[in-house]
Backbone bond lengths (Angstrom), bond angles and torsions (degrees), N, CA, C in turn:
res aa  C-N    CA-C-N  psi(-1)  N-CA   C-N-CA  omega(-1)  CA-C   N-CA-C  phi
1 X - - - 1.467 - - 1.530 109.47 -
2 X 1.319 116.51 156.87 1.463 124.83 -177.93 1.526 113.21 69.89
3 X 1.342 116.66 18.06 1.462 119.41 174.93 1.521 109.41 -75.02
4 X 1.317 116.04 139.62 1.462 121.49 177.23 1.530 108.37 -76.27
5 X 1.324 115.70 117.48 1.463 121.45 -179.98 1.519 110.64 -85.12
6 X 1.338 116.76 -40.36 1.461 120.68 177.37 1.524 108.76 -144.54
7 X 1.309 115.65 153.07 1.462 122.47 -176.05 1.522 106.19 -145.16
8 X 1.348 117.03 101.66 1.454 122.28 -170.39 1.532 110.29 -120.53
9 X 1.313 116.14 127.92 1.456 120.45 178.37 1.529 109.25 -79.44
10 X 1.354 116.88 127.22 1.454 122.13 178.64 1.524 112.60 -95.77
11 X 1.309 116.79 -33.08 1.465 121.76 170.26 1.512 107.43 -155.26
12 X 1.308 118.16 -164.14 1.460 120.21 -170.31 1.525 113.87 -64.96
13 X 1.337 118.30 -22.35 1.471 118.49 -179.54 1.527 113.61 -138.70
14 X 1.334 117.25 20.96 1.465 121.49 178.53 1.529 109.41 -130.15
15 X 1.333 115.48 133.74 1.461 120.37 176.84 1.526 110.01 -126.56
16 X 1.324 115.13 153.46 1.462 122.63 172.30 1.522 107.37 -108.88
17 X 1.336 115.17 126.20 1.461 121.38 -177.59 1.518 110.02 -119.59
18 X 1.314 115.92 136.35 1.460 121.59 173.61 1.523 107.38 -112.30
19 X 1.338 115.87 125.55 1.463 121.78 -177.03 1.518 111.19 -116.27
20 X 1.313 116.80 148.91 1.457 121.46 170.65 1.529 109.02 -79.26
21 X 1.327 117.08 119.31 1.457 121.80 173.82 1.529 107.92 -164.51
22 X 1.332 117.62 80.88 1.465 121.34 -175.32 1.527 114.72 -56.94
23 X 1.357 121.07 -41.15 1.472 119.05 -178.87 1.532 113.10 -61.07
24 X 1.330 116.81 -43.98 1.463 119.29 179.80 1.522 110.53 -70.74
25 X 1.319 117.33 -39.02 1.465 121.07 179.38 1.523 110.97 -59.18
26 X 1.322 117.26 -34.59 1.466 121.15 -177.35 1.520 112.38 -75.54
27 X 1.338 117.68 -24.32 1.469 120.57 -172.56 1.524 114.25 -110.91
28 X 1.303 118.72 -16.12 1.460 122.42 -173.70 1.525 112.53 -59.79
29 X 1.336 114.98 138.68 1.465 121.68 174.25 1.526 109.22 -130.47
30 X 1.330 115.44 159.12 1.465 120.87 -174.89 1.524 111.35 -55.70
31 X 1.313 116.42 131.97 1.458 122.23 177.53 1.513 114.28 98.90
32 X 1.329 117.80 -10.70 1.459 119.72 -179.07 1.528 111.04 -87.02
33 X 1.331 115.41 171.30 1.461 120.38 -175.51 1.520 110.10 -143.73
34 X 1.315 115.89 173.97 1.458 122.35 174.05 1.523 108.37 -124.95
35 X 1.324 115.91 160.73 1.463 121.90 169.67 1.519 106.54 -114.35
36 X 1.335 116.09 125.69 1.464 119.69 -175.21 1.525 110.69 -115.79
37 X 1.318 114.49 157.07 1.466 122.01 171.00 1.527 106.80 -139.64
38 X 1.316 116.82 128.67 1.460 119.98 -175.06 1.519 111.97 -74.06
39 X 1.337 116.76 -43.69 1.464 120.27 -177.74 1.519 109.27 -151.71
40 X 1.318 116.41 -176.39 1.465 122.25 -174.63 1.524 113.06 -60.39
41 X 1.304 117.46 -30.60 1.467 120.23 -177.94 1.522 112.52 -98.50
42 X 1.320 116.92 1.46 1.453 120.53 -174.79 1.518 113.78 -80.96
43 X 1.328 115.00 157.87 1.460 120.49 174.38 1.525 109.75 -81.74
44 X 1.327 115.76 162.90 1.465 122.39 176.91 1.522 108.01 -96.72
45 X 1.335 117.24 129.78 1.461 120.51 178.60 1.530 109.45 -134.57
46 X 1.336 116.95 146.76 1.468 120.43 178.06 1.528 110.97 -87.45
47 X 1.331 115.72 143.82 1.455 122.14 175.59 1.526 108.88 -139.63
48 X 1.321 116.52 135.29 1.461 120.80 -179.18 1.519 110.87 -68.60
49 X 1.326 115.44 141.02 1.469 121.46 172.92 1.524 107.69 -80.41
50 X 1.310 116.70 104.51 1.456 121.58 -176.10 1.526 111.38 -78.76
51 X 1.329 116.73 -33.11 1.460 120.27 -178.55 1.510 108.27 -163.96
52 X 1.323 115.62 170.28 1.457 121.16 174.70 1.520 109.01 -154.25
53 X 1.317 115.55 157.39 1.465 122.45 176.07 1.523 107.11 -132.38
54 X 1.350 117.23 92.27 1.464 119.44 -178.00 1.521 113.04 -57.89
55 X 1.320 117.38 -33.35 1.461 120.17 -179.87 1.514 112.24 -63.66
56 X 1.319 116.13 -40.42 1.465 120.68 179.37 1.526 111.69 -90.59
57 X 1.333 115.89 -12.43 1.461 119.72 -179.50 1.511 113.19 72.48
58 X 1.348 116.87 34.95 1.464 119.98 -177.11 1.521 111.38 -121.75
59 X 1.323 115.25 154.12 1.461 123.04 173.67 1.523 108.09 -122.87
60 X 1.340 116.08 153.38 1.452 121.18 -178.93 1.519 110.10 -117.93
61 X 1.333 115.81 131.34 1.452 123.53 178.04 1.520 108.55 -123.34
62 X 1.328 117.01 148.79 1.455 121.88 172.42 1.519 107.22 -119.14
63 X 1.329 115.95 128.82 1.461 121.96 -171.96 1.517 110.20 -124.16
64 X 1.333 115.57 128.36 1.466 121.09 173.40 1.519 108.83 -102.14
65 X 1.321 116.96 127.16 1.462 121.81 -177.82 1.527 109.46 -75.59
66 X 1.331 115.17 98.83 1.462 121.42 -179.48 1.527 110.41 -122.28
67 X 1.334 116.38 -58.05 1.458 121.43 179.47 1.519 111.64 -96.41
68 X 1.336 115.55 -175.00 1.463 120.77 -176.22 1.529 111.85 -61.60
69 X 1.337 116.93 -44.79 1.466 119.72 -176.90 1.519 111.85 -70.86
70 X 1.329 117.12 -43.15 1.466 118.60 179.56 1.526 111.01 -66.36
71 X 1.323 118.41 -31.78 1.465 120.66 175.18 1.526 110.25 -66.16
72 X 1.335 116.41 -37.45 1.459 119.75 178.01 1.528 110.52 -67.08
73 X 1.344 116.64 -40.94 1.469 120.39 176.54 1.530 110.87 -61.57
74 X 1.317 115.99 -39.16 1.460 121.75 -179.43 1.528 110.99 -60.22
75 X 1.322 117.21 -33.46 1.456 121.80 -175.63 1.530 113.58 -90.25
76 X 1.332 118.13 -3.99 1.462 120.45 179.40 1.518 110.03 -74.97
77 X 1.324 116.04 173.44 1.465 121.06 -175.58 1.522 110.18 -137.61
78 X 1.328 115.86 164.10 1.463 121.19 173.18 1.526 108.69 -57.18
79 X 1.339 114.85 134.76 1.453 120.50 -176.59 1.514 113.06 103.90
80 X 1.350 117.08 -25.37 1.464 120.32 174.03 1.525 109.51 -72.86
81 X 1.330 116.81 164.53 1.465 121.49 -179.82 1.517 110.72 -132.21
82 X 1.330 115.79 154.03 1.461 122.68 172.95 1.522 108.40 -100.46
83 X 1.321 116.62 146.90 1.465 120.08 -178.69 1.527 111.29 -69.45
84 X 1.346 117.11 -50.19 1.461 121.72 -175.40 1.523 110.81 -129.33
85 X 1.325 116.13 138.11 1.458 122.99 168.53 1.525 106.22 -138.95
86 X 1.340 117.30 106.18 1.462 121.99 -177.12 1.524 109.87 -103.62
87 X 1.329 115.78 131.93 1.462 118.86 179.02 1.517 111.32 161.57
88 X 1.324 117.29 -173.41 1.465 125.41 -2.04 1.533 111.46 -73.06
89 X 1.322 116.12 142.40 1.454 122.88 -176.39 1.526 109.86 -116.42
90 X 1.334 114.94 161.04 1.459 120.95 179.71 1.516 112.14 79.72
91 X 1.323 114.96 164.47 1.465 120.02 175.81 1.520 109.74 -77.65
92 X 1.327 117.76 141.45 1.461 118.66 170.89 1.525 110.04 -60.10
93 X 1.325 116.64 154.73 1.462 120.60 176.47 1.525 109.38 -59.35
94 X 1.340 118.33 144.53 1.473 121.13 -179.01 1.528 110.56 -74.13
95 X 1.304 116.03 90.81 1.463 121.85 -175.65 1.531 109.96 -94.59
96 X 1.322 115.34 122.17 1.456 122.19 172.63 1.520 108.12 -156.25
97 X 1.316 117.04 175.70 1.459 119.99 179.89 1.522 109.08 -86.34
98 X 1.330 116.02 96.83 1.462 122.08 -179.93 1.525 111.23 -84.71
99 X 1.321 116.43 -32.11 1.461 122.15 -175.09 1.515 109.22 126.64
100 X 1.329 115.98 -99.08 1.464 121.64 176.32 1.523 108.89 -112.34
101 X 1.315 115.41 129.22 1.466 121.62 -178.93 1.520 108.71 -121.82
102 X 1.331 116.16 132.26 1.456 121.05 169.22 1.524 107.58 -103.93
103 X 1.333 115.81 118.62 1.463 121.68 177.35 1.523 107.91 -100.67
104 X 1.327 116.12 129.37 1.466 121.79 -177.34 1.520 107.76 -119.20
105 X 1.337 116.12 121.45 1.460 120.71 -177.11 1.513 110.32 -131.08
106 X 1.324 115.84 134.49 1.454 121.03 178.86 1.512 111.23 -120.98
107 X 1.325 116.73 135.43 1.457 121.08 177.24 1.512 112.94 60.28
108 X 1.342 115.51 -134.44 1.467 119.97 -179.66 1.525 111.59 -68.90
109 X 1.339 116.83 -9.69 1.464 120.68 173.47 1.511 112.51 -58.72
110 X 1.339 117.90 -18.55 1.461 121.37 175.98 1.520 110.65 -59.20
111 X 1.325 116.71 -40.12 1.461 120.44 179.12 1.518 111.11 -69.55
112 X 1.318 116.81 -38.93 1.460 120.90 -178.79 1.519 111.17 -71.10
113 X 1.343 116.50 -30.13 1.464 120.08 179.62 1.517 112.87 -78.41
114 X 1.334 117.53 -27.86 1.462 121.19 -172.72 1.532 114.36 -52.61
115 X 1.336 120.31 -51.19 1.468 118.49 -179.36 1.524 113.53 -63.87
116 X 1.335 117.04 -32.59 1.463 120.57 179.15 1.525 109.67 -70.41
117 X 1.326 116.98 -41.65 1.465 121.15 177.84 1.519 110.60 -60.47
118 X 1.316 116.41 -44.25 1.469 120.15 178.32 1.524 110.99 -59.86
119 X 1.330 115.25 -45.67 1.464 119.23 -177.43 1.527 111.21 -67.00
120 X 1.327 117.62 -39.16 1.463 120.57 179.10 1.528 111.18 -63.53
121 X 1.315 116.59 -40.76 1.463 119.25 179.93 1.528 110.59 -69.69
122 X 1.334 116.81 -39.19 1.461 119.86 177.43 1.523 111.43 -62.87
123 X 1.342 117.14 -26.06 1.462 121.56 178.77 1.525 112.47 -81.35
124 X 1.335 116.85 0.43 1.461 120.42 175.40 1.508 115.67 102.54
125 X 1.337 117.83 4.26 1.463 120.89 179.65 1.525 111.74 -78.42
126 X 1.314 116.08 151.96 1.460 121.92 164.10 1.515 106.72 -86.39
127 X 1.326 116.70 117.92 1.462 120.97 -173.25 1.521 110.39 -111.47
128 X 1.326 114.83 119.81 1.458 122.92 175.53 1.523 106.86 -107.45
129 X 1.317 116.62 119.22 1.456 120.72 -175.89 1.516 110.87 -108.37
130 X 1.333 115.28 131.97 1.464 122.63 172.99 1.524 106.68 -114.97
131 X 1.321 117.01 120.16 1.466 120.64 -179.29 1.511 108.71 -126.83
132 X 1.325 115.97 141.63 1.448 119.04 -177.56 1.515 112.89 -146.44
133 X 1.343 114.10 163.62 1.458 122.33 175.97 1.521 107.68 -155.87
134 X 1.316 115.81 173.55 1.460 119.04 -179.32 1.532 111.33 -65.10
135 X 1.347 116.25 -36.53 1.462 120.93 178.32 1.521 109.54 -148.64
136 X 1.323 116.20 165.25 1.456 120.71 -176.98 1.510 113.35 -60.29
137 X 1.333 117.77 -34.44 1.464 120.07 -177.65 1.527 112.37 -69.35
138 X 1.320 117.64 -14.01 1.465 120.90 -179.49 1.524 112.71 -96.20
139 X 1.326 117.71 -8.67 1.462 120.13 178.05 1.521 110.23 -68.39
140 X 1.329 115.68 144.35 1.468 120.35 178.90 1.522 109.90 -132.46
141 X 1.313 115.57 151.59 1.465 124.51 170.69 1.535 113.15 58.81
142 X 1.308 117.75 30.26 1.467 118.86 -177.51 1.522 112.14 -65.56
143 X 1.324 118.04 -37.02 1.467 119.25 -179.83 1.521 110.89 -69.82
144 X 1.317 117.26 -37.96 1.467 120.64 176.63 1.523 110.45 -63.95
145 X 1.337 117.00 -41.79 1.456 120.89 178.41 1.524 111.02 -66.39
146 X 1.322 116.81 -38.21 1.463 120.27 178.36 1.530 110.27 -61.56
147 X 1.325 116.40 -43.17 1.455 120.35 -179.38 1.519 113.36 -68.82
148 X 1.338 117.03 -25.17 1.459 120.95 -177.59 1.524 112.65 -91.34
149 X 1.339 117.95 -9.14 1.468 122.35 -172.53 1.525 110.99 -115.04
150 X 1.333 115.27 156.55 1.459 120.04 170.05 1.518 111.04 -77.48
151 X 1.326 116.45 -33.22 1.460 122.77 174.39 1.514 108.36 -139.81
152 X 1.331 116.10 140.79 1.456 120.86 173.99 1.514 108.90 -124.89
153 X 1.339 116.44 127.05 1.457 122.39 177.34 1.523 108.04 -119.75
154 X 1.329 115.82 129.47 1.466 122.10 -176.83 1.523 109.66 -110.09
155 X 1.331 115.75 135.32 1.465 122.13 176.49 1.528 108.80 -128.01
156 X 1.303 116.31 144.92 1.462 121.22 170.17 1.517 108.84 -134.92
157 X 1.322 115.65 141.42 1.459 120.45 -178.28 1.527 111.79 -58.67
158 X 1.351 115.58 -37.68 1.464 119.14 -176.19 1.531 113.24 -94.05
159 X 1.342 116.85 0.85 1.453 120.13 178.35 1.508 114.76 74.71
160 X 1.339 118.47 13.13 1.461 121.22 -176.89 1.522 112.94 -74.02
161 X 1.330 117.81 -18.65 1.462 121.93 176.83 1.529 108.61 -152.51
162 X 1.321 115.80 137.95 1.455 120.01 -179.97 1.525 111.45 69.70
163 X 1.316 115.43 -151.97 1.462 120.35 -178.99 1.531 110.44 -81.89
164 X 1.328 117.64 139.93 1.466 118.91 176.86 1.523 111.19 -71.83
165 X 1.316 115.89 140.82 1.461 119.86 178.88 1.511 111.70 119.00
166 X 1.317 115.03 -175.96 1.456 121.68 -176.74 1.527 111.13 -96.93
167 X 1.329 115.01 162.90 1.468 120.13 -178.46 1.519 111.17 -60.14
168 X 1.325 116.53 -33.06 1.464 119.42 -178.52 1.526 111.32 -67.52
169 X 1.319 116.74 -30.36 1.468 119.76 177.91 1.522 110.60 -66.11
170 X 1.331 116.23 -42.03 1.462 119.74 179.83 1.524 110.82 -69.92
171 X 1.329 117.77 -38.36 1.465 120.26 176.44 1.528 109.57 -61.79
172 X 1.311 117.05 -43.49 1.458 120.88 179.49 1.527 111.05 -61.28
173 X 1.326 117.04 -41.64 1.465 121.13 178.53 1.527 110.60 -62.20
174 X 1.332 117.35 -43.40 1.465 120.61 -179.42 1.530 111.15 -62.30
175 X 1.331 116.01 -44.37 1.460 119.78 -178.96 1.532 110.16 -65.09
176 X 1.321 116.22 -44.39 1.472 119.67 179.70 1.518 112.12 -66.67
177 X 1.334 115.87 -24.08 1.466 120.81 178.45 1.527 111.85 -83.09
178 X 1.331 116.19 1.66 1.463 120.05 177.91 1.512 114.67 91.40
179 X 1.323 117.42 6.62 1.470 120.05 178.71 1.527 108.15 -88.47
180 X 1.314 115.62 75.54 1.461 122.18 -176.28 1.527 109.02 -87.76
181 X 1.308 117.79 113.77 1.467 119.92 -178.96 1.527 111.58 -82.38
182 X 1.316 114.93 167.95 1.465 120.79 174.77 1.524 111.39 -82.97
183 X 1.327 115.90 -22.60 1.469 121.03 179.76 1.517 108.64 -152.91
184 X 1.337 115.75 142.13 1.458 122.03 167.83 1.521 107.39 -116.77
185 X 1.325 115.24 131.21 1.467 121.19 178.07 1.520 107.13 -120.19
186 X 1.335 117.21 120.54 1.460 121.22 -175.16 1.511 111.21 -123.36
187 X 1.337 114.73 139.19 1.458 120.05 176.32 1.514 109.19 -149.56
188 X 1.329 115.40 133.52 1.456 120.12 -178.14 1.512 109.90 157.46
189 X 1.320 117.94 -154.50 1.465 120.79 178.90 1.527 111.37 -58.74
190 X 1.326 116.12 146.56 1.463 120.50 -176.80 1.534 112.24 -57.93
191 X 1.340 120.44 -42.80 1.470 118.23 178.41 1.522 113.14 -59.86
192 X 1.327 116.72 -35.97 1.465 119.95 178.22 1.524 110.81 -66.35
193 X 1.321 117.41 -46.10 1.462 120.26 -179.51 1.522 110.55 -63.88
194 X 1.310 116.20 -38.43 1.470 119.82 177.54 1.530 110.77 -62.65
195 X 1.340 116.74 -43.04 1.461 120.55 179.54 1.520 111.29 -64.08
196 X 1.330 117.29 -39.09 1.467 121.04 177.07 1.530 110.13 -61.00
197 X 1.331 116.13 -44.09 1.465 119.98 179.89 1.522 111.56 -59.82
198 X 1.321 116.65 -40.24 1.459 119.72 -179.11 1.525 111.87 -73.12
199 X 1.328 117.39 -28.00 1.458 120.13 177.26 1.523 112.08 -71.58
200 X 1.319 117.29 -37.52 1.458 120.40 -175.77 1.522 113.44 -88.04
201 X 1.330 116.80 -20.30 1.461 120.74 -175.80 1.537 113.20 -56.02
202 X 1.356 119.09 -48.42 1.478 118.55 -177.03 1.526 113.59 -62.38
203 X 1.326 116.73 -22.49 1.465 120.49 -177.70 1.528 112.36 -95.12
204 X 1.318 116.40 -4.42 1.460 119.77 -178.48 1.516 113.08 66.40
205 X 1.335 117.52 27.08 1.459 121.20 179.20 1.523 108.89 -79.61
206 X 1.317 116.42 124.99 1.456 119.29 178.09 1.523 108.76 -59.65
207 X 1.340 115.94 129.01 1.459 120.78 -174.64 1.519 109.90 -135.24
208 X 1.315 115.43 127.49 1.460 122.02 177.41 1.518 108.97 -112.76
209 X 1.331 115.72 140.89 1.461 120.99 174.01 1.521 108.25 -125.18
210 X 1.320 115.65 144.00 1.458 121.52 176.05 1.519 107.44 -98.22
211 X 1.331 116.61 109.12 1.459 121.11 -172.43 1.522 111.68 -85.24
212 X 1.312 114.64 148.18 1.465 120.95 -177.05 1.527 111.28 -131.11
213 X 1.336 117.13 56.92 1.469 118.18 178.56 1.528 110.37 -71.68
214 X 1.323 115.63 170.08 1.457 120.09 176.12 1.526 109.28 -58.85
215 X 1.318 115.97 137.00 1.464 120.65 -173.85 1.527 108.58 -140.59
216 X 1.343 116.65 144.89 1.464 120.37 -179.68 1.519 111.35 -122.26
217 X 1.339 117.46 -69.78 1.469 117.51 -170.92 1.523 114.07 -92.46
218 X 1.334 118.50 -20.51 1.459 120.59 177.54 1.512 114.56 76.61
219 X 1.334 117.88 9.30 1.464 120.71 -179.04 1.525 112.91 -119.97
220 X 1.321 118.25 -1.50 1.453 121.71 -178.34 1.508 114.51 87.88
221 X 1.328 117.69 -4.47 1.463 120.94 -176.30 1.524 112.20 -75.96
222 X 1.335 117.94 -35.05 1.461 119.42 -174.78 1.524 112.01 -80.43
223 X 1.316 117.48 -25.56 1.454 121.32 -179.93 1.504 114.85 75.88
224 X 1.322 117.60 4.61 1.462 121.15 -175.32 1.526 112.24 -64.92
225 X 1.338 117.35 -34.57 1.466 120.08 -172.65 1.525 112.90 -95.17
226 X 1.320 117.01 25.07 1.460 118.24 -177.63 1.528 111.31 -68.14
227 X 1.298 114.70 140.60 1.458 122.92 177.06 1.520 107.12 -136.23
228 X 1.325 116.07 156.27 1.458 120.02 177.48 1.522 108.30 -103.62
229 X 1.314 115.40 122.59 1.462 122.31 -179.03 1.519 107.80 -129.72
230 X 1.319 116.99 117.30 1.452 120.15 -178.41 1.508 112.80 60.91
231 X 1.347 116.88 38.35 1.473 123.65 179.52 1.520 112.91 66.56
232 X 1.318 117.54 15.92 1.465 121.14 176.08 1.525 109.36 -123.21
233 X 1.317 115.88 143.23 1.461 120.59 178.69 1.517 109.32 -77.28
234 X 1.312 115.15 128.54 1.464 122.03 176.80 1.527 107.85 -126.19
235 X 1.328 115.79 159.90 1.456 121.71 176.58 1.518 107.77 -115.90
236 X 1.337 115.40 119.93 1.459 119.80 -173.46 1.522 112.31 -59.90
237 X 1.328 117.67 -31.32 1.463 120.06 -175.20 1.523 112.88 -71.29
238 X 1.325 117.88 -32.94 1.473 119.89 -176.90 1.524 113.16 -114.08
239 X 1.321 118.12 -24.54 1.465 121.29 178.39 1.525 111.63 -98.25
240 X 1.309 117.61 -16.02 1.459 123.04 -176.65 1.505 111.40 -120.70
241 X 1.334 116.45 -148.68 1.465 126.92 14.84 1.534 115.71 -86.42
242 X 1.352 118.36 -3.26 1.464 120.16 -176.92 1.527 110.89 -91.50
243 X 1.349 115.26 132.86 1.462 120.88 179.88 1.521 110.03 -139.51
244 X 1.333 114.70 161.16 1.464 121.55 174.54 1.524 108.52 -65.66
245 X 1.327 116.05 115.58 1.463 120.66 -174.74 1.515 112.70 -61.15
246 X 1.326 117.50 -30.98 1.459 120.88 -176.27 1.522 112.37 -77.67
247 X 1.333 116.69 -6.97 1.460 120.99 179.80 1.529 112.74 -107.80
248 X 1.339 117.44 -7.65 1.463 121.04 -175.15 1.526 110.86 -77.90
249 X 1.339 115.82 135.75 1.461 121.77 173.54 1.535 107.14 -84.91
250 X 1.322 116.64 91.56 1.459 120.71 -176.03 1.520 112.15 -71.10
251 X 1.336 118.49 -29.10 1.466 119.96 176.94 1.525 110.41 -59.24
252 X 1.313 115.93 -46.09 1.461 120.33 179.27 1.522 110.77 -65.31
253 X 1.330 116.93 -41.83 1.460 120.62 -178.75 1.527 110.95 -61.23
254 X 1.319 116.88 -44.22 1.462 120.53 178.77 1.523 110.22 -61.55
255 X 1.311 116.72 -43.25 1.461 121.01 -179.47 1.524 111.44 -62.10
256 X 1.325 115.98 -43.33 1.467 119.58 -178.27 1.527 111.44 -70.23
257 X 1.319 117.79 -30.91 1.465 120.17 178.05 1.527 111.65 -64.88
258 X 1.332 115.80 -23.77 1.467 120.19 -178.04 1.530 112.88 -94.70
259 X 1.314 117.61 3.08 1.462 120.83 -170.10 1.523 113.70 -64.58
260 X 1.326 117.59 -30.71 1.468 119.85 -173.03 1.531 112.19 -119.90
261 X 1.323 117.30 29.25 1.459 119.59 -178.73 1.531 112.08 -59.99
262 X 1.326 117.42 -39.76 1.464 120.68 -179.90 1.516 110.94 -64.38
263 X 1.348 116.15 -45.90 1.457 120.03 -179.54 1.530 111.59 -65.56
264 X 1.346 116.10 -36.27 1.461 119.37 178.87 1.525 110.95 -65.85
265 X 1.326 116.59 -40.31 1.460 120.36 178.44 1.530 110.69 -64.01
266 X 1.338 116.85 -40.52 1.467 120.79 178.13 1.517 110.92 -64.64
267 X 1.340 116.79 -39.52 1.473 120.18 179.41 1.527 111.08 -64.87
268 X 1.338 116.47 -40.14 1.474 119.17 177.82 1.529 110.94 -64.64
269 X 1.325 115.55 -38.85 1.458 119.52 179.26 1.520 110.67 -64.98
270 X 1.356 117.38 -43.29 1.454 120.07 179.31 1.523 111.09 -63.07
271 X 1.340 115.62 -40.73 1.471 119.33 179.53 1.512 110.71 -63.91
272 X 1.333 117.07 -37.67 1.458 120.16 178.13 1.531 111.25 -67.40
273 X 1.321 116.05 -39.93 1.482 120.14 178.40 1.520 110.74 -64.77
274 X 1.370 116.20 -36.42 1.465 120.29 -178.11 1.523 111.16 -65.45
275 X 1.346 116.02 -31.56 1.465 119.28 179.76 1.532 110.76 -79.43
């Protein structure tokens, strides 16, 4: 179990991996994640369940090579295996028929948004997806997102593909143009999700964000992934990962995301020395 069935590069630092894991494949729902460990000495990291095939007993993960462990995952190949894959963890995304939903995804958040977009459309929603990246070569899964959405709008910071600018600029234009959705669902870098929350707040548009704080055990015991939502402490691994964007303390979230930058840099250096 946990053998890598396929390992496909999506861009220069993102790969899509399909793993054998029949129990998780049978139970996974949109919005949930797993916590993986490569080997006995490896750290535990959370990864969103992008897809699953219960018939084949496989799950699909998308990994961006950022830290030491994700860089190691990026360099693995079909036929390799992971030591631990725990899940599915977290609450499934709150899927119901809201009406019209605008999904906003930035960077690798496109992969994390894809299963939620599919589920929202299957529930009868009209789904308008806005996806963006710094440049066209960094965009991923655009055809999959197009097939899962009623409308797909692409933005790039440098204007190399789609509309020039950031996803928040296009969301702002839609709202100002009178295209007021019943729900906005945002996933991606914390500054982007924060900006989305501030754009929708004056209009009272219900807005959900999928938070990605630092996480270790995935059971709420370590307390590492605590976030403040509506002046109450929540744990993203067991209470989330989706929360009301207008209630999230983004200042605290940003601060906690930076807590281990020194240790992460040291881990990347050690991994480079090991190679």
